[in-house]
C-alpha positions as CSV (number, residue, x, y, z in Angstrom):
1,X,4.2,14.7,27.8
2,X,1.2,14.5,25.5
3,X,0.1,11.1,24.2
4,X,-0.7,10.2,20.7
5,X,-3.6,8.0,20.1
6,X,-1.9,6.0,17.6
7,X,1.3,7.6,17.4
8,X,3.6,8.1,20.4
9,X,4.0,10.8,22.9
10,X,3.6,14.2,21.3
11,X,6.7,16.4,21.5
12,X,6.5,20.0,22.6
13,X,4.0,21.2,20.2
14,X,4.0,18.4,17.7
15,X,6.1,16.8,19.8
16,X,-20.0,0.6,21.8
17,X,-29.9,-2.9,19.7
18,X,-28.9,-6.1,21.3
19,X,-29.6,-8.9,18.8
20,X,-29.2,-12.2,20.6
21,X,-26.7,-14.6,21.7
22,X,-24.8,-16.9,23.8
23,X,-23.1,-16.1,26.9
24,X,-19.9,-15.4,28.8
25,X,-18.4,-18.3,30.6
26,X,-17.0,-18.3,34.1
27,X,-13.4,-17.1,34.4
28,X,-10.7,-19.7,34.3
29,X,-7.8,-19.9,36.8
30,X,-4.3,-19.6,35.5
31,X,-0.9,-20.9,36.4
32,X,0.6,-17.4,36.2
33,X,-0.6,-16.6,39.7
34,X,-2.1,-13.3,38.5
35,X,-5.3,-12.5,40.3
36,X,-5.8,-9.7,37.7
37,X,-6.0,-12.1,34.8
38,X,-8.6,-14.1,36.7
39,X,-11.0,-11.1,36.4
40,X,-11.2,-11.8,32.7
41,X,-14.2,-14.1,31.8
42,X,-14.3,-16.8,29.2
43,X,-15.1,-16.0,25.6
44,X,-18.6,-14.7,24.8
45,X,-20.1,-15.7,21.5
46,X,-23.2,-13.9,20.3
47,X,-25.3,-13.8,17.0
48,X,-26.3,-10.6,15.3
49,X,-27.6,-9.1,12.1
50,X,-26.1,-6.0,10.4
51,X,-28.9,-4.0,8.7
52,X,-27.6,-2.7,5.3
53,X,-29.2,-1.0,2.4
54,X,-28.1,-4.0,0.3
55,X,-29.7,-6.5,2.6
56,X,-29.2,-8.0,6.1
57,X,-25.9,-9.6,6.9
58,X,-26.0,-12.2,9.8
59,X,-22.8,-12.5,11.7
60,X,-21.2,-14.0,14.8
61,X,-19.3,-11.9,17.3
62,X,-16.7,-13.4,19.7
63,X,-15.4,-11.2,22.5
64,X,-12.7,-13.0,24.4
65,X,-9.0,-13.5,25.1
66,X,-6.1,-15.6,24.0
67,X,-3.5,-16.7,26.4
68,X,0.1,-15.8,25.6
69,X,2.8,-18.0,27.1
70,X,6.4,-17.4,27.8
71,X,9.4,-19.8,27.1
72,X,8.6,-21.4,30.5
73,X,5.1,-22.3,29.3
74,X,3.4,-20.1,31.9
75,X,0.8,-17.5,30.9
76,X,2.5,-14.2,30.6
77,X,-0.5,-12.2,29.3
78,X,-4.0,-12.4,28.1
79,X,-4.9,-10.5,24.9
80,X,-8.4,-9.3,24.5
81,X,-10.0,-9.3,21.1
82,X,-13.4,-9.0,19.3
83,X,-13.9,-11.0,16.2
84,X,-16.7,-10.6,13.7
85,X,-17.4,-13.4,11.1
86,X,-20.1,-13.3,8.5
87,X,-22.4,-16.3,8.4
88,X,-22.6,-18.5,5.2
89,X,-19.7,-16.5,3.7
90,X,-18.1,-17.8,0.5
91,X,-14.8,-19.6,0.6
92,X,-11.8,-17.3,0.5
93,X,-13.4,-14.5,2.5
94,X,-10.6,-12.3,3.9
95,X,-9.9,-11.6,7.5
96,X,-8.6,-8.3,8.8
97,X,-6.6,-7.9,12.0
98,X,-6.9,-4.3,13.3
99,X,-5.2,-2.4,16.1
100,X,-4.7,1.2,17.1
101,X,-1.4,2.7,18.3
102,X,-0.1,5.0,21.0
103,X,1.7,2.9,21.9
104,X,-0.8,2.4,24.8
105,X,-4.0,2.8,22.8
106,X,-6.8,0.2,22.6
107,X,-8.7,-0.7,19.4
108,X,-12.0,1.0,20.4
109,X,-11.3,3.9,18.1
110,X,-11.1,1.9,14.9
111,X,-13.7,-0.6,16.3
112,X,-16.5,1.9,17.0
113,X,-15.3,4.7,14.8
114,X,-14.7,3.0,11.5
115,X,-14.8,-0.7,10.8
116,X,-17.1,-2.5,13.3
117,X,-20.8,-3.4,12.7
118,X,-21.8,-0.9,15.3
119,X,-20.6,2.7,15.3
120,X,-20.5,5.6,17.8
121,X,-21.8,9.0,16.6
122,X,-21.1,12.1,18.7
123,X,-24.2,14.3,19.2
124,X,-24.6,17.7,20.7
125,X,-27.4,19.1,22.9
126,X,-29.9,19.3,20.1
127,X,-29.2,15.7,19.0
128,X,-27.2,16.8,15.9
129,X,-24.0,15.1,15.0
130,X,-21.3,17.1,16.6
131,X,-17.9,16.8,18.2
132,X,-19.3,16.2,21.7
133,X,-18.6,13.1,23.7
134,X,-21.1,13.6,26.4
135,X,-23.9,11.9,24.5
136,X,-22.4,9.1,22.3
137,X,-25.0,7.3,20.3
138,X,-24.6,3.7,19.1
139,X,-26.1,2.4,15.9
140,X,-25.6,0.0,13.0
141,X,-22.6,1.1,10.9
142,X,-23.7,1.6,7.2
143,X,-20.0,1.6,6.2
144,X,-18.8,-1.4,8.3
145,X,-15.9,-3.3,6.7
146,X,-17.7,-6.5,7.7
147,X,-19.5,-6.0,4.3
148,X,-16.3,-7.4,2.6
149,X,-14.0,-8.8,5.3
150,X,-14.2,-10.6,8.6
151,X,-12.7,-8.6,11.4
152,X,-10.5,-9.2,14.4
153,X,-10.0,-6.1,16.6
154,X,-7.0,-6.5,18.9
155,X,-6.1,-4.7,22.1
156,X,-2.3,-5.0,22.5
157,X,-0.9,-5.9,26.0
158,X,-1.6,-3.2,28.5
159,X,-4.6,-1.7,26.6
160,X,-8.3,-2.3,26.7
161,X,-8.8,-5.5,28.7
162,X,-5.5,-7.0,27.7
163,X,-3.1,-7.5,30.6
164,X,0.4,-8.9,31.3
165,X,0.6,-11.3,34.2
166,X,3.2,-9.3,36.2
167,X,5.9,-6.7,35.9
168,X,8.5,-9.3,34.8
169,X,6.4,-10.0,31.7
170,X,6.2,-6.4,30.5
171,X,9.5,-6.6,28.5
172,X,8.0,-9.3,26.3
173,X,5.3,-6.8,25.2
174,X,6.2,-3.2,25.8
175,X,8.6,-2.4,22.9
176,X,8.9,-2.1,19.2
177,X,10.2,-5.6,18.6
178,X,8.5,-7.3,21.4
179,X,5.1,-5.8,20.5
180,X,5.4,-6.9,16.9
181,X,6.4,-10.4,17.8
182,X,3.7,-10.8,20.4
183,X,1.0,-9.6,18.0
184,X,2.3,-11.8,15.2
185,X,2.1,-14.7,17.7
186,X,-1.5,-13.7,18.6
187,X,-2.5,-13.6,14.9
188,X,-0.9,-17.0,14.2
189,X,-2.7,-18.5,17.3
190,X,-6.0,-17.1,16.2
191,X,-5.6,-18.3,12.6
192,X,-4.7,-21.8,13.9
193,X,-7.6,-21.8,16.4
194,X,-10.2,-20.8,13.9
195,X,-8.9,-22.6,10.8
196,X,-8.3,-19.5,8.7
197,X,-4.9,-20.4,7.4
198,X,-6.1,-20.3,3.7
199,X,-7.9,-17.0,4.1
200,X,-6.3,-13.8,2.7
201,X,-5.0,-11.9,5.7
202,X,-4.9,-8.1,6.0
203,X,-3.5,-5.8,8.7
204,X,-5.1,-2.4,9.6
205,X,-3.3,0.0,11.9
206,X,-3.8,3.6,12.9
207,X,-1.0,6.0,13.7
208,X,1.7,4.1,15.6
209,X,-0.5,1.2,14.6
210,X,0.4,1.9,11.0
211,X,4.1,1.6,11.9
212,X,3.1,-1.5,13.9
213,X,1.3,-3.1,11.0
214,X,4.5,-3.2,8.9
215,X,6.5,-4.6,11.8
216,X,3.9,-7.2,12.6
217,X,3.7,-8.3,8.9
218,X,7.5,-8.8,9.0
219,X,7.3,-10.7,12.2
220,X,4.4,-12.9,10.9
221,X,6.5,-13.8,7.8
222,X,9.8,-14.4,9.6
223,X,8.7,-15.9,12.9
224,X,5.3,-17.5,12.2
225,X,5.4,-18.4,8.5
226,X,2.3,-16.3,7.8
227,X,2.2,-14.0,4.8
228,X,-0.2,-11.1,4.6
229,X,-2.1,-10.0,1.4
230,X,-2.3,-6.4,2.3
231,X,-1.5,-3.6,4.8
232,X,-3.8,-0.6,5.4
233,X,-2.1,2.2,7.2
234,X,-4.4,4.9,8.6
235,X,-2.7,8.2,9.6
236,X,0.5,6.3,10.1
237,X,3.8,7.1,11.6
238,X,6.2,5.5,9.1
239,X,9.3,7.6,9.5
240,X,9.6,9.0,13.0
241,X,12.6,11.3,12.2
242,X,10.4,13.6,10.2
243,X,7.8,13.7,13.0
244,X,9.9,13.8,16.2
245,X,13.1,15.2,14.8
246,X,13.1,18.7,16.3
247,X,14.3,21.5,14.0
248,X,14.6,19.2,10.9
249,X,14.0,21.3,7.8
250,X,12.6,18.3,5.8
251,X,10.2,17.4,8.6
252,X,9.0,21.0,8.8
253,X,8.5,21.1,5.0
254,X,6.5,17.9,5.0
255,X,4.3,19.2,7.8
256,X,3.6,22.7,6.3
257,X,0.8,21.6,3.8
258,X,-1.2,20.1,6.7
259,X,-1.0,23.4,8.6
260,X,-2.1,25.2,5.4
261,X,-5.0,22.7,5.0
262,X,-6.1,23.5,8.5
263,X,-6.1,27.3,7.8
264,X,-8.1,26.7,4.6
265,X,-10.7,24.7,6.7
266,X,-10.9,27.4,9.4
267,X,-11.6,29.9,6.7
268,X,-14.1,27.6,4.9
269,X,-11.9,27.8,1.8
270,X,-10.4,24.4,1.4
271,X,-8.9,23.8,-2.1
272,X,-7.0,20.8,-3.3
273,X,-5.5,22.9,-6.1
274,X,-4.4,25.6,-3.6
275,X,-2.8,22.9,-1.4
276,X,-0.8,21.6,-4.3
277,X,0.7,25.0,-4.6
278,X,1.6,24.9,-0.9
279,X,3.2,21.5,-1.4
280,X,5.5,22.9,-4.2
281,X,6.5,25.9,-2.1
282,X,7.2,23.7,0.9
283,X,9.6,21.4,-0.9
284,X,11.3,24.2,-2.8
285,X,11.6,27.8,-1.4
286,X,10.5,26.9,2.2
287,X,12.8,23.9,2.5
288,X,15.8,25.8,1.1
289,X,15.2,28.8,3.4
290,X,15.0,26.6,6.5
291,X,18.1,24.6,5.6
292,X,20.2,27.6,4.8
293,X,21.3,30.7,6.7
294,X,18.5,32.8,8.3
295,X,17.1,35.2,5.7
296,X,17.2,38.9,6.4
297,X,15.6,42.2,5.2
298,X,13.0,42.1,2.4
299,X,13.7,38.5,1.7
300,X,12.8,37.5,5.3
301,X,9.8,39.8,5.3
302,X,8.4,38.2,2.1
303,X,9.1,34.6,3.3
304,X,7.6,35.0,6.7
305,X,4.5,36.9,5.4
306,X,3.9,34.0,2.9
307,X,4.2,31.4,5.6
308,X,1.9,33.4,7.9
309,X,-0.7,33.7,5.1
310,X,-0.6,30.0,4.4
311,X,-0.8,28.8,8.0
312,X,-2.8,31.6,9.8
313,X,0.0,32.0,12.3
314,X,0.9,35.5,13.1
315,X,3.8,36.9,11.0
316,X,5.8,38.1,14.1
317,X,5.5,34.6,15.6
318,X,6.7,33.0,12.3
319,X,9.7,35.4,12.3
320,X,10.6,34.6,15.9
321,X,10.6,30.9,15.0
322,X,12.6,31.5,11.9
323,X,9.9,29.8,9.8
324,X,9.9,26.6,11.9
325,X,6.2,26.7,12.8
326,X,5.8,23.1,14.1
327,X,6.2,24.3,17.7
328,X,3.9,27.3,17.6
329,X,0.9,26.4,15.4
330,X,-1.4,25.4,18.2
331,X,-1.4,28.8,20.1
332,X,-0.5,31.5,17.6
333,X,-3.5,31.6,15.3
334,X,-4.3,35.1,13.9
335,X,-7.7,36.3,14.9
336,X,-8.2,33.5,17.5
337,X,-7.0,34.8,20.8
338,X,-7.2,32.5,23.8
339,X,-7.8,29.5,21.5
340,X,-5.8,26.4,21.0
341,X,-5.6,24.1,18.0
342,X,-5.5,20.3,18.2
343,X,-2.4,18.4,17.1
344,X,-4.8,15.7,15.7
345,X,-6.7,18.2,13.5
346,X,-5.1,21.6,13.4
347,X,-8.4,23.0,11.9
348,X,-10.1,22.3,15.2
349,X,-9.8,25.0,17.8
350,X,-11.1,25.2,21.4
351,X,-10.8,27.5,24.3
352,X,-7.2,27.5,25.7
353,X,-7.1,26.3,29.3
354,X,-3.9,28.3,29.8
355,X,-4.2,31.5,27.7
356,X,-1.8,33.4,30.0
357,X,1.2,31.4,28.7
358,X,2.7,30.9,25.3
359,X,3.5,27.3,26.2
360,X,1.2,24.6,24.9
361,X,0.6,22.9,28.2
362,X,-3.2,22.0,28.1
363,X,-5.1,18.9,27.1
364,X,-5.5,18.3,23.4
365,X,-9.1,19.2,22.3
366,X,-9.5,16.0,20.4
367,X,-7.3,13.3,22.0
368,X,-8.4,14.4,25.5
369,X,-11.9,15.6,24.4
370,X,-14.8,13.9,22.7
371,X,-12.8,10.8,21.5
372,X,-12.3,9.7,25.1
373,X,-16.0,8.7,24.9
374,X,-14.9,5.7,22.8
375,X,-13.7,4.0,26.0
376,X,-16.9,4.1,28.0
377,X,-19.0,3.4,24.9
378,X,-17.1,0.3,24.1
379,X,-17.2,-1.0,27.7
380,X,-21.0,-0.6,27.7
381,X,-21.3,-2.2,24.2
382,X,-19.2,-5.2,25.2
383,X,-21.4,-5.7,28.4
384,X,-24.8,-5.1,26.9
385,X,-24.5,-6.5,23.4
386,X,-21.5,-8.7,23.2
387,X,-22.2,-10.1,26.7
388,X,-18.6,-9.8,27.8
389,X,-18.7,-8.6,31.4
390,X,-15.8,-8.0,33.7
391,X,-14.9,-5.9,36.7
392,X,-11.7,-4.8,35.1
393,X,-11.3,-1.3,33.8
394,X,-11.2,-0.8,30.1
395,X,-8.0,1.2,29.3
396,X,-8.6,3.3,26.2
397,X,-5.2,5.1,26.5
398,X,-2.5,3.9,28.9
399,X,0.2,6.5,29.4
400,X,2.2,4.2,31.6
401,X,2.6,1.7,28.7
402,X,3.8,4.6,26.6
403,X,6.4,5.7,29.1
404,X,7.7,2.1,29.5
405,X,8.1,1.6,25.7
406,X,11.4,0.2,24.5
407,X,12.2,2.1,21.3
408,X,15.4,0.1,20.6
409,X,17.2,3.4,20.9
410,X,15.8,6.8,20.2
411,X,12.1,7.3,19.5
412,X,13.0,9.8,16.7
413,X,15.0,7.1,14.9
414,X,12.5,4.3,14.2
415,X,11.3,3.5,10.7
416,X,8.9,1.1,8.9
417,X,10.1,2.1,5.4
418,X,12.6,-0.8,5.2
419,X,9.9,-3.2,6.3
420,X,7.6,-2.0,3.5
421,X,10.4,-2.4,0.9
422,X,11.3,-5.9,1.9
423,X,7.7,-7.0,2.3
424,X,6.8,-5.7,-1.2
425,X,9.8,-7.5,-2.6
426,X,9.4,-10.9,-0.9
427,X,5.5,-11.0,-1.2
428,X,4.9,-10.0,-4.8
429,X,1.1,-10.0,-4.5
430,X,1.0,-7.9,-1.3
431,X,-0.4,-4.3,-1.6
432,X,-0.4,-1.3,0.7
433,X,-3.0,1.5,1.1
434,X,-2.0,4.6,3.1
435,X,-4.7,7.1,4.1
436,X,-4.5,10.5,5.8
437,X,-6.5,13.5,6.8
438,X,-5.3,16.7,5.2
439,X,-5.2,18.7,8.4
440,X,-3.6,16.1,10.7
441,X,-0.5,17.8,12.1
442,X,0.8,15.0,14.3
443,X,1.3,12.5,11.5
444,X,1.3,14.8,8.4
445,X,0.4,13.3,5.1
446,X,3.5,14.8,3.6
447,X,5.7,12.4,5.5
448,X,3.9,9.4,4.1
449,X,3.9,10.9,0.6
450,X,7.7,11.3,0.9
451,X,8.1,7.6,1.9
452,X,5.8,6.4,-0.9
453,X,7.5,8.6,-3.5
454,X,10.9,7.2,-2.5
455,X,9.9,3.6,-2.8
456,X,11.4,1.9,-5.9
457,X,8.9,2.1,-8.7
458,X,9.2,-1.6,-9.4
459,X,7.8,-2.2,-6.0
460,X,5.3,0.6,-5.6
461,X,3.7,0.9,-9.1
462,X,0.1,-0.4,-8.9
463,X,0.6,-1.8,-5.4
464,X,1.0,1.2,-3.1
465,X,-1.6,3.9,-2.9
466,X,-1.9,7.1,-0.9
467,X,-5.4,8.6,-0.4
468,X,-6.3,11.9,1.3
469,X,-9.4,13.0,3.0
470,X,-10.8,16.2,4.6
471,X,-10.2,16.2,8.3
472,X,-7.5,15.2,10.7
473,X,-6.0,12.2,12.4
474,X,-9.4,10.6,12.8
475,X,-11.1,11.9,9.7
476,X,-13.5,9.0,9.9
477,X,-15.4,10.7,12.6
478,X,-17.0,12.6,9.7
479,X,-19.7,10.3,8.2
480,X,-19.0,11.5,4.6
481,X,-15.3,11.0,4.8
482,X,-15.8,7.6,6.5
483,X,-18.0,6.5,3.6
484,X,-15.5,7.7,1.0
485,X,-12.7,5.9,2.7
486,X,-14.7,2.7,3.1
487,X,-15.5,2.8,-0.6
488,X,-11.8,3.1,-1.4
489,X,-11.0,0.2,0.9
490,X,-13.7,-2.0,-0.6
491,X,-12.1,-1.5,-4.0
492,X,-8.7,-2.2,-2.5
493,X,-9.9,-5.6,-1.2
494,X,-11.6,-6.3,-4.6
495,X,-8.4,-5.4,-6.3
496,X,-10.0,-2.8,-8.5
497,X,-8.4,0.3,-7.0
498,X,-5.9,2.2,-9.1
499,X,-3.2,2.3,-6.4
């Protein structure tokens, strides 16, 4: 099984310049009896300055943990977080709680890839920006969200430096409902501890984290009496049935434009207008053909040739799959023998580790490639700049957490659409921003568009927006796209976006 960085296990083919500060305290002992939790030091508080074109922004960073207790009062887990708060900020400054997905992914991706005051750039042998994790470079982030919101980056239980006390405590954290309730409790505790109850609160989640954000917002409202002002869903999984439902014609039709966008990128011919034509075809002729009896003769020949032309997948391979290309797009790219495309950005191809087989059985070029460097980079950043030092391993991606996840039934039958509807209805001022990379094949933008288009207009109009960017699941690794997205988010927080 392949693992999604903020989405779940991938099915078959779709399936951190020190600037000062105060120091870490000695670790505290706990009544839980967990020696592992004792490896976590006390909170480290440091002062820094973010250098911006608009002027310097002094801020305080806190790297630490919050104790989570069970019904018996004993510590059942410690949740690691990093909080950034601007100094001398005006009253009413918002605070954003951010997490990645997996389930089983730590927040280092969003932390050092998008929102934090420090950012990792990936550089190649000549020092140029490249998709190479062997030489990660840390610098001030010119597009940090700290410019307009305080930040709290959370590592859910089992990820990063967050740990449960023992095996018996896992059920209280490793599952759709348990995860949402535990993170809602963490946020409520943080808000109480820091006196931020009057601040506007936003949630940011990537991939499964997007799904998680909606669930956490619901749990915050229902269990903690905390209402959020907005939700930002980055490359989210909202409706799993269209992502993990094997052989579903609607899911296939919603994915096709992402595969076409990838082929355009590979050819250096990306066109938003051309992609709109693909979208029309996907939801009309393509969807009808997949839902009905298998075409034959000239009709089949024309259909499969058109699909092949759009996606770059060989026509014969398209025909064998009867047009369902979601299981073959990684290894059947015309003119690219012995290459494999990434699920996370189908435009990105690498040498196939197993070219002798038609089965996609190798590591993903992005998830298992350069993005793994976020883990080591964050551990070094936390130690050297945030002054948080521990002998515990930082878990960027924990597959065991993923395997143990309680889906409340089938993984292919979970949804956050109902949560969005009810949150929009019961919190009239709440808004939602959804963002996707065009060529992300694991959480295709078409699925989110489908969900947004099917929200009642009375709820969605002017309050729910979908924005698209060049690139894949982590389109923010491209500096230009990261800046464009941050500009959109800044307008969203200011309330000047057009939805």
